[in-house]
C-alpha positions as a Python dict, from the first residue, in 0.01 Angstrom:
ca = {
    (1, 'M'): (0, 0, 0),
    (2, 'T'): (285, -147, 205),
    (3, 'S'): (306, -517, 277),
    (4, 'P'): (335, -600, 646),
    (5, 'L'): (570, -888, 555),
    (6, 'C'): (838, -720, 348),
    (7, 'G'): (773, -348, 359),
    (8, 'L'): (773, -320, -18),
    (9, 'T'): (490, -212, -243),
    (10, 'R'): (216, -471, -280),
    (11, 'R'): (89, -516, -635),
    (12, 'R'): (-204, -737, -718),
    (13, 'S'): (-254, -903, -1051),
    (14, 'R'): (-594, -1014, -1180),
    (15, 'R'): (-521, -1365, -1056),
    (16, 'Q'): (-434, -1228, -714),
    (17, 'L'): (-756, -1025, -705),
    (18, 'R'): (-954, -1340, -796),
    (19, 'W'): (-780, -1523, -513),
    (20, 'L'): (-862, -1237, -278),
    (21, 'R'): (-1232, -1269, -361),
    (22, 'L'): (-1203, -1638, -271),
    (23, 'G'): (-1065, -1546, 70),
    (24, 'L'): (-694, -1574, -5),
    (25, 'D'): (-458, -1283, 32),
    (26, 'V'): (-145, -1285, -181),
    (27, 'M'): (165, -1097, -74),
    (28, 'C'): (428, -1046, -344),
    (29, 'C'): (768, -886, -286),
    (30, 'T'): (903, -697, -589),
    (31, 'D'): (1273, -733, -514),
    (32, 'R'): (1510, -916, -752),
    (33, 'Q'): (1346, -1238, -644),
    (34, 'C'): (972, -1275, -631),
    (35, 'F'): (811, -1454, -341),
    (36, 'T'): (440, -1533, -327),
    (37, 'I'): (289, -1616, 6),
    (38, 'I'): (-69, -1735, 17),
    (39, 'F'): (-266, -1751, 338),
    (40, 'I'): (-631, -1762, 440),
    (41, 'N'): (-772, -1421, 503),
    (42, 'P'): (-901, -1431, 862),
    (43, 'A'): (-1184, -1194, 773),
    (44, 'K'): (-1328, -1458, 536),
    (45, 'E'): (-1495, -1784, 630),
    (46, 'S'): (-1301, -2107, 643),
    (47, 'F'): (-1267, -2316, 328),
    (48, 'M'): (-1425, -2623, 489),
    (49, 'P'): (-1730, -2712, 284),
    (50, 'Q'): (-2069, -2676, 444),
    (51, 'L'): (-2223, -3001, 560),
    (52, 'K'): (-2537, -3108, 382),
    (53, 'T'): (-2840, -3130, 605),
    (54, 'Y'): (-3030, -3451, 539),
    (55, 'N'): (-3406, -3436, 575),
    (56, 'L'): (-3510, -3782, 690),
    (57, 'F'): (-3841, -3959, 731),
    (58, 'I'): (-3778, -4236, 980),
    (59, 'S'): (-4050, -4497, 962),
    (60, 'H'): (-4109, -4669, 1291),
    (61, 'S'): (-4367, -4824, 1518),
    (62, 'W'): (-4431, -4656, 1850),
    (63, 'A'): (-4470, -5005, 1997),
    (64, 'Y'): (-4095, -5034, 1935),
    (65, 'G'): (-3999, -4678, 2034),
    (66, 'D'): (-3667, -4784, 2189),
    (67, 'A'): (-3526, -4876, 1848),
    (68, 'Y'): (-3642, -4542, 1708),
    (69, 'E'): (-3479, -4352, 1996),
    (70, 'K'): (-3153, -4546, 1950),
    (71, 'L'): (-3155, -4467, 1578),
    (72, 'L'): (-3196, -4096, 1658),
    (73, 'S'): (-2900, -4113, 1896),
    (74, 'F'): (-2693, -4278, 1619),
    (75, 'F'): (-2760, -3978, 1396),
    (76, 'D'): (-2697, -3722, 1671),
    (77, 'E'): (-2369, -3881, 1775),
    (78, 'H'): (-2230, -3944, 1427),
    (79, 'P'): (-1955, -3691, 1343),
    (80, 'N'): (-2015, -3450, 1055),
    (81, 'F'): (-2375, -3557, 1002),
    (82, 'K'): (-2650, -3294, 1013),
    (83, 'W'): (-3009, -3404, 982),
    (84, 'V'): (-3370, -3300, 1037),
    (85, 'D'): (-3636, -3545, 1148),
    (86, 'Y'): (-3954, -3539, 937),
    (87, 'S'): (-4099, -3843, 1114),
    (88, 'V'): (-4439, -3842, 1276),
    (89, 'P'): (-4397, -3758, 1645),
    (90, 'K'): (-4576, -3973, 1903),
    (91, 'D'): (-4805, -3692, 2015),
    (92, 'D'): (-4905, -3599, 1658),
    (93, 'P'): (-5276, -3630, 1578),
    (94, 'I'): (-5183, -3836, 1271),
    (95, 'N'): (-5145, -4129, 1509),
    (96, 'N'): (-5520, -4120, 1563),
    (97, 'A'): (-5626, -4080, 1199),
    (98, 'P'): (-5997, -4162, 1167),
    (99, 'N'): (-5956, -4376, 854),
    (100, 'D'): (-5705, -4511, 603),
    (101, 'K'): (-5744, -4218, 364),
    (102, 'A'): (-5669, -3965, 639),
    (103, 'L'): (-5367, -4171, 745),
    (104, 'Y'): (-5243, -4192, 387),
    (105, 'E'): (-5275, -3814, 335),
    (106, 'A'): (-5108, -3736, 667),
    (107, 'I'): (-4806, -3950, 582),
    (108, 'K'): (-4800, -3813, 226),
    (109, 'N'): (-4781, -3456, 360),
    (110, 'Q'): (-4467, -3541, 561),
    (111, 'M'): (-4261, -3687, 275),
    (112, 'P'): (-4219, -3436, -7),
    (113, 'F'): (-3937, -3252, 171),
    (114, 'V'): (-3722, -3551, 265),
    (115, 'N'): (-3401, -3670, 99),
    (116, 'C'): (-3438, -4026, 218),
    (117, 'V'): (-3670, -4264, 403),
    (118, 'V'): (-3517, -4483, 673),
    (119, 'M'): (-3715, -4792, 781),
    (120, 'M'): (-3661, -5048, 1048),
    (121, 'A'): (-3669, -5390, 882),
    (122, 'G'): (-3795, -5578, 1184),
    (123, 'V'): (-4052, -5849, 1129),
    (124, 'Y'): (-4323, -5628, 1288),
    (125, 'S'): (-4295, -5408, 976),
    (126, 'T'): (-4463, -5676, 766),
    (127, 'Y'): (-4787, -5638, 963),
    (128, 'S'): (-4795, -5261, 996),
    (129, 'T'): (-5053, -5057, 803),
    (130, 'W'): (-4833, -4752, 850),
    (131, 'I'): (-4523, -4903, 699),
    (132, 'N'): (-4705, -5038, 395),
    (133, 'K'): (-4848, -4692, 327),
    (134, 'E'): (-4509, -4528, 386),
    (135, 'I'): (-4343, -4761, 135),
    (136, 'E'): (-4614, -4690, -121),
    (137, 'I'): (-4582, -4312, -77),
    (138, 'A'): (-4201, -4312, -67),
    (139, 'K'): (-4152, -4532, -371),
    (140, 'E'): (-4458, -4476, -592),
    (141, 'V'): (-4564, -4119, -517),
    (142, 'Y'): (-4232, -3942, -452),
    (143, 'S'): (-3963, -4187, -573),
    (144, 'K'): (-3766, -4144, -251),
    (145, 'P'): (-3473, -4372, -171),
    (146, 'L'): (-3545, -4619, 108),
    (147, 'I'): (-3282, -4747, 349),
    (148, 'A'): (-3378, -5063, 541),
    (149, 'V'): (-3209, -5104, 879),
    (150, 'E'): (-3194, -5456, 1014),
    (151, 'P'): (-3244, -5451, 1391),
    (152, 'W'): (-2958, -5563, 1611),
    (153, 'A'): (-2927, -5944, 1633),
    (154, 'S'): (-3251, -6002, 1444),
    (155, 'E'): (-3308, -6340, 1287),
    (156, 'K'): (-3627, -6251, 1104),
    (157, 'T'): (-3674, -5934, 904),
    (158, 'S'): (-3949, -5783, 693),
    (159, 'K'): (-3952, -5912, 337),
    (160, 'I'): (-4169, -5622, 214),
    (161, 'V'): (-3927, -5359, 353),
    (162, 'K'): (-3619, -5538, 217),
    (163, 'D'): (-3780, -5591, -125),
    (164, 'N'): (-3843, -5216, -157),
    (165, 'A'): (-3515, -5094, -8),
    (166, 'D'): (-3246, -4923, -213),
    (167, 'E'): (-2997, -5053, 42),
    (168, 'I'): (-3017, -5285, 342),
    (169, 'V'): (-2780, -5204, 626),
    (170, 'K'): (-2691, -5353, 962),
    (171, 'W'): (-2760, -5185, 1295),
    (172, 'Q'): (-2443, -4973, 1292),
    (173, 'S'): (-2419, -4596, 1288),
    (174, 'A'): (-2155, -4573, 1014),
    (175, 'S'): (-2332, -4807, 772),
    (176, 'I'): (-2668, -4632, 819),
    (177, 'V'): (-2521, -4283, 770),
    (178, 'N'): (-2315, -4392, 468),
    (179, 'A'): (-2626, -4541, 305),
    (180, 'I'): (-2816, -4215, 365),
    (181, 'R'): (-2531, -4013, 213),
    (182, 'N'): (-2503, -4245, -88),
    (183, 'H'): (-2874, -4259, -173),
    (184, 'S'): (-3017, -3921, -66),
    (185, 'I'): (-3168, -3703, -334),
}
């Protein structure tokens, strides 16, 4: 086979064949001097590593839906961060669970697939039946990491959320995403 670069015969060693399988093509001229040129084979995929997709359960209160929506926009706008939301949507029948056991089971069914649980650490969290059950399921049933996010300019935060958190972060996109990356399983 003739090399398009030098017109001489192209010979491939075992190393060169291994590089070829990795997406590199090696051109070697067999004149008195030997030149090796390595370039990415355009027929192969790029060498940029695939981004991990983080499956997140975002604990929130629908009474404070604006904070939840802002948190979602943080994740969507953050560069190189892919994620899937395993939270309970507002129109989900779980919101109207007939009793505590049904609520517990509904939340429990959402969490086995997540890498991390993200919770707002606002003071309202202390009084929420949902959040207490979510902490219990995340920590005791599935041993999921919990990231507590302190709301913007909050003076009071939830002691129960902070006591159970693997990391407490401020209301900033970069700190929240870094905590998720550092603690996700």
